[in-house]
N, C-alpha and C positions, 0 to 999 in steps of 0.2 A: 757497650760497656769497651772500659778498660782491662787490659790483660799485664800484668803485671810481672812475667814469666823474664824480666828481668836476672841476671844472675844477683847474688847479696853475697856484699865480705860483713861478716862479725867479728867483732874483736873484745876481746879483752877491755877494757876502760882504764886507767892506769889508778890507785888507792887514792892517787892525788888530787886527782881530777873526780873523785865521787865512787869509783869499780862502775861495777856492774857493767855492760857494753854498750858495743856502741857495735856499731849499721848500716853501709854507704852500697853504692848499685853504681860501680864504676864506668858503667852505659853511661850514666848519668850524671856530668859533672855537678858537685856541692850537694848532692841529692844519698844525706844525712842525718843521724836519729839514733839513740838512744834509746833505753833502759833494767832499767836495776834485772832483769834474765835475760837469755836468749828469748824464748817466748816473748816477753815484753818487747823486745829490740824487734823481732819479724814485724808486729806486727804493726807498729810506730815504723817503720822505712820500710809497708804497705802504704799508709797513711803518705809518706811523705811520699814515694811514687806515684804518688795523685794530684796531688799536689803539681809534683815539677812538671806535671803529665801537659796537665789544665792550662797551670803561668803558660813553655814553651806555648803550646797552640794559640796562647793571647796574643804569647809576642810574634806571633808568624817562626819562632823556628822551626827547624828543623830535628824531626822528634826520633830515635832512632830506632829500631824495628827488633821488638826482641826477643 
């Protein structure tokens, strides 16, 4: 089972970019997502973390421990 214990940073997205919230995982470069609400951003970033980890393993990258 994949653990999702990475720190997540959630920030309001600028209105000129559509508003809502942005989420990113500093330990996983390029792992970002967004959502209309904070809860949606968290749900979406959890899916992005799983996809990032799966692709990193497929590419033979070192995966940072959570």
